[in-house]
C-alpha positions in Angstrom: 28.1 -2.4 11.2 29.2 -2.0 7.5 29.2 1.4 5.8 27.5 1.8 2.5 28.1 4.5 0.0 24.8 4.2 -1.9 21.8 1.9 -1.7 19.0 1.0 -4.1 15.6 0.1 -2.8 13.5 -2.1 -5.2 9.8 -1.9 -4.5 6.3 -2.3 -5.9 5.0 0.9 -7.5 1.8 1.6 -5.7 0.9 4.6 -3.6 0.4 2.3 -0.6 3.9 0.9 -1.0 5.3 4.4 -0.9 3.4 5.2 2.3 4.4 1.9 3.9 8.1 2.1 3.1 8.5 5.7 4.3 8.8 5.0 8.0 11.2 2.2 7.2 13.3 4.7 5.3 13.2 7.0 8.3 14.7 4.2 10.4 17.3 3.5 7.7 18.4 7.1 7.5 18.9 7.2 11.3 21.0 4.1 11.3 22.9 4.8 8.1 23.1 8.6 8.1 25.8 9.0 5.4 24.2 6.5 2.9 22.4 8.1 0.0 19.9 5.9 -1.8 17.7 5.4 -4.8 14.2 3.9 -4.9 11.9 2.5 -7.6 9.7 5.3 -9.1 6.9 6.1 -6.7 4.3 8.8 -6.7 4.6 9.3 -2.9 8.3 9.5 -2.7 8.6 11.8 -5.7 6.2 14.3 -4.1 8.1 17.0 -2.2 5.2 17.5 0.3 5.3 13.9 1.5 9.1 13.9 1.7 9.1 17.1 3.8 6.4 15.5 6.1 8.6 12.4 6.5 11.8 14.4 7.0 13.7 12.2 4.5 17.1 13.7 3.6 19.1 11.1 1.7 16.8 10.1 -1.1 18.9 10.8 -4.2 16.6 9.7 -7.1 14.6 7.0 -8.7 15.0 4.0 -11.0 12.5 3.2 -13.8 9.4 1.2 -12.9 10.2 -1.5 -15.4 13.5 -2.4 -13.8 11.8 -4.0 -10.9 11.1 -7.0 -13.1 14.8 -7.4 -13.9 14.2 -8.5 -17.5 17.4 -9.6 -19.2 17.1 -6.8 -21.8 17.4 -4.3 -18.9 20.5 -5.8 -17.3 23.1 -3.7 -19.1 21.3 -0.5 -18.2 20.9 -1.7 -14.6 24.6 -2.5 -14.3 25.5 1.0 -15.7 23.2 2.5 -13.1 24.9 0.5 -10.3 28.3 1.5 -11.6 27.6 5.2 -12.2 26.1 5.7 -8.8 28.6 3.5 -6.9 25.7 1.4 -5.5 27.0 -1.1 -3.0 23.7 -2.1 -1.3 20.6 -3.5 -3.0 17.5 -3.9 -0.9 14.6 -6.0 -2.3 11.4 -4.9 -0.6 9.1 -7.2 -2.6 7.6 -10.4 -1.2 7.6 -12.5 -4.4 10.7 -14.6 -3.6 12.7 -17.0 -5.7 9.5 -18.8 -6.9 8.1 -15.7 -8.7 10.8 -13.1 -8.7 13.1 -15.1 -10.9 14.6 -12.2 -12.9 15.9 -10.5 -9.7 17.5 -13.7 -8.3 19.2 -14.4 -11.7 20.5 -10.8 -11.9 21.7 -11.0 -8.3 23.9 -14.1 -9.1 25.1 -12.4 -12.3 26.1 -9.1 -10.6 27.9 -10.8 -7.7 30.3 -12.4 -10.1 32.3 -9.1 -10.5 30.7 -6.6 -8.2 31.1 -6.2 -4.4 27.5 -5.4 -3.7 25.5 -6.4 -0.6 22.0 -7.6 -0.9 19.2 -7.5 1.7 16.4 -9.9 1.0 13.4 -11.3 2.9 13.9 -14.8 4.3 11.8 -17.0 2.1 12.9 -20.2 3.8 10.6 -18.9 6.6 8.0 -17.1 4.5 7.2 -19.9 2.2 6.9 -22.5 5.0 5.1 -20.8 7.8 1.5 -21.9 8.5 0.0 -18.4 8.6 1.2 -15.5 6.5 2.3 -12.3 8.2 2.3 -8.6 7.4 4.7 -7.5 4.7 5.8 -4.4 6.7 6.4 -6.6 9.7 8.6 -8.9 7.6 10.5 -5.9 6.3 11.0 -4.6 9.9 12.6 -7.9 10.8 14.8 -7.8 7.8 16.0 -4.3 8.6 16.6 -5.2 12.3 18.7 -8.1 11.2 20.8 -5.7 9.2 21.5 -3.5 12.3 18.8 -0.9 11.5 17.4 0.6 14.7 13.6 0.1 14.2 12.7 1.6 17.6 12.0 4.8 15.7 9.4 3.1 13.5 6.1 4.9 13.4 3.5 3.9 10.8 1.3 6.9 11.6 3.9 9.3 10.4 1.6 11.6 8.3 0.2 14.1 10.7 -1.9 16.5 8.7 -4.8 17.8 10.9 -5.5 18.3 14.6 -8.9 20.0 14.6 -12.5 18.7 14.8 -13.2 15.9 12.4 -16.4 15.3 10.3 -17.7 13.2 7.4 -17.4 9.5 6.6 -15.3 8.9 3.6 -15.8 6.3 0.8 -12.8 5.1 -1.1 -14.6 3.2 -3.9 -11.8 3.2 -6.4 -9.1 0.6 -7.1 -6.9 0.2 -10.1 -7.7 -3.5 -10.3 -11.4 -4.4 -10.7 -11.0 -7.4 -8.4 -10.4 -5.0 -5.5 -13.6 -3.1 -6.0 -16.5 -3.8 -3.6 -19.7 -3.8 -5.6 -21.5 -0.4 -6.1 -24.9 -1.6 -4.8 -23.2 -2.5 -1.5 -21.7 1.0 -1.2 -25.2 2.4 -1.8 -26.7 0.2 0.9 -23.9 1.1 3.3 -24.3 4.8 2.6 -28.1 4.7 3.2 -27.6 2.8 6.5 -24.9 5.3 7.7 -27.1 8.3 6.9 -30.0 6.8 8.9 -27.9 6.6 11.9 -25.4 9.5 11.8 -25.7 13.2 11.1 -22.7 13.1 8.8 -22.1 13.6 5.1 -20.7 10.9 2.9 -17.4 12.1 1.4 -16.7 10.5 -2.0 -13.1 10.2 -3.2 -12.2 9.7 -6.9 -9.6 7.2 -7.9 -6.5 7.9 -9.9 -8.6 7.5 -13.1 -12.2 8.4 -13.7 -12.9 4.9 -15.0 -12.3 3.5 -11.5 -15.1 5.3 -9.7 -17.3 7.5 -12.0 -20.3 5.1 -12.3 -20.1 4.1 -8.6 -20.1 7.8 -7.5 -23.1 8.6 -9.8 -25.0 5.7 -8.3 -24.3 6.7 -4.7 -25.2 10.4 -5.4 -28.4 9.3 -7.1 -29.5 7.1 -4.2 -28.7 9.3 -1.2 -29.0 12.8 -2.7 -26.5 15.5 -3.4 -27.2 17.3 -0.2 -26.0 14.3 1.9 -22.7 13.8 0.1 -19.7 15.7 -1.0 -17.4 14.8 -3.9 -13.7 15.3 -3.6 -12.6 15.8 -7.2 -9.2 14.9 -8.6 -6.6 16.9 -6.7 -2.9 16.6 -5.7 -2.2 13.7 -3.4 -1.1 16.2 -0.7 -4.6 17.8 -0.7 -6.2 14.3 -0.7 -4.1 13.4 2.4 -5.3 16.5 4.2 -8.9 15.8 3.4 -8.5 12.2 4.6 -7.0 13.5 7.8 -10.1 15.6 8.5 -12.6 12.6 8.4 -14.2 10.9 11.3 -13.8 7.6 9.5 -12.7 6.3 6.0 -14.0 3.1 4.4 -12.0 1.9 1.5 -11.0 -0.9 -0.9 -7.4 -2.1 -0.6 -5.9 0.9 -2.3 -3.3 3.6 -1.8 -5.8 6.0 -0.2 -6.5 3.5 2.5 -2.8 3.5 3.5 -2.6 7.3 3.3 -5.6 7.6 5.5 -4.3 5.1 8.1 -0.9 6.9 8.2 -2.8 10.1 9.1 -4.3 8.4 12.1 -7.9 8.7 10.9 -10.0 5.6 11.8 -9.9 3.4 8.7 -11.9 0.4 7.6 -10.4 -1.8 4.8 -12.4 -4.0 2.4 -10.3 -6.9 1.1 -12.2 -8.5 -1.7 -9.2 -10.1 -3.5 -6.1 -9.5 -1.3 -5.0 -10.9 2.0 -5.2 -8.3 4.9 -2.8 -10.5 6.9 -0.1 -9.5 4.3 -1.3 -6.1 3.0 -3.2 -4.3 5.7 -1.4 -1.5 7.6 1.1 -3.0 10.1 -0.3 -1.0 13.0 -3.9 -1.9 13.6 -4.7 1.0 16.0 -7.8 2.7 14.6 -7.9 0.1 11.8 -10.5 -2.6 11.2 -11.3 -4.7 8.1 -13.5 -7.3 6.5 -12.2 -9.9 4.1 -13.8 -11.9 1.3 -13.8 -15.6 2.5 -14.5 -16.7 -1.1 -10.9 -15.9 -2.0 -9.9 -19.2 -0.5 -11.6 -20.8 -3.5 -9.3 -19.1 -6.0 -7.4 -21.9 -7.9 -4.5 -19.5 -8.7 -3.6 -18.1 -5.3 -0.1 -16.8 -4.5 -0.6 -17.4 -0.8 2.5 -15.8 0.7 2.2 -12.9 -1.8 -1.3 -12.1 -0.5 -3.0 -12.1 -3.9 -3.5 -14.4 -6.9 -2.2 -14.7 -10.5 -5.4 -12.9 -11.7 -4.3 -9.6 -10.2 -4.8 -7.7 -13.4 -7.7 -9.7 -14.9 -10.9 -11.3 -13.6 -10.3 -13.6 -10.7 -12.3 -16.9 -11.2 -13.3 -17.0 -7.5 -14.8 -13.5 -7.6 -16.4 -14.2 -11.0 -18.1 -17.4 -9.6 -18.8 -16.5 -6.0 -18.7 -12.7 -5.7 -17.6 -11.5 -2.3 -18.8 -12.3 1.2 -18.5 -8.8 2.7 -22.0 -7.4 3.5 -22.9 -3.8 4.1 -24.3 -4.9 7.5 -20.9 -6.3 8.5 -19.2 -3.1 7.5 -21.7 -0.9 9.3 -20.9 -2.9 12.5 -17.3 -1.7 12.1 -18.4 1.9 11.4 -20.3 1.9 14.8 -17.0 0.9 16.5 -15.1 3.7 14.8 -17.5 6.6 14.8 -18.1 7.7 18.4 
């Protein structure tokens, strides 16, 4: 097994990506105990509380978010970064491949001309040609295993935060992309059904920005009454994680809070209105159920093996025309399986 002085992990920037990569970094540190590493800027990995929970010891620092695109105007800065930190291993954790991640593959060819740097990449000869897409974390585990990383230590539910009696059913109505947000009127209907059947409060969680959830929260509060719900205001992510760990169940759009909650072991229900749960759902499905929007198959701009579409940041034509197929009744059936 080769020895590496310093590695650089290139990743997406989301909270969920930070949660997902953490147990893989735990495995990497056990197999390469002397290798220090950098990672793309990430809110989870830059939070001392999460790092202490994970027990990570070799994370040295972060690279700017914009570098993950490998735009040519950044190449000189990236080369300086590689040289100054004696980086001899670059690990690409993103699932876009040569078809979409062209800047990275061009930079890789450029750097290898005069640098002795190893590269770990997903195998897109397999990913682009398989009949059914698979979980990104699962693909990364295979990649790590092929590079002599002992993945027997892998534990997705690495975030133990609470061992007492649990209460409340959480709603994660936020999402940074509008395409990911289940409609407000469906959240209201689901809340009303839950309260008719369970003596539990609805716990409402804000998003990273007020714009994501303010109107939805107001509508839910107005329709079910303030006495039957509780609002978790903007807090540090560590406090949010503890609150998620205390719930009986959490229902959420495909967001970072969903991954935080699943990593705590709290029963979690994911609503995938615009992304593919086969790719993006938590790898371990214990205490995890989901519903997906079947109309996404009608999207004319799908990036199938990426698990989303080209309209990630603007209105998806499939959602604009057809809406989503996930009904409150379907979600409540999952709630009944989770809340016992």
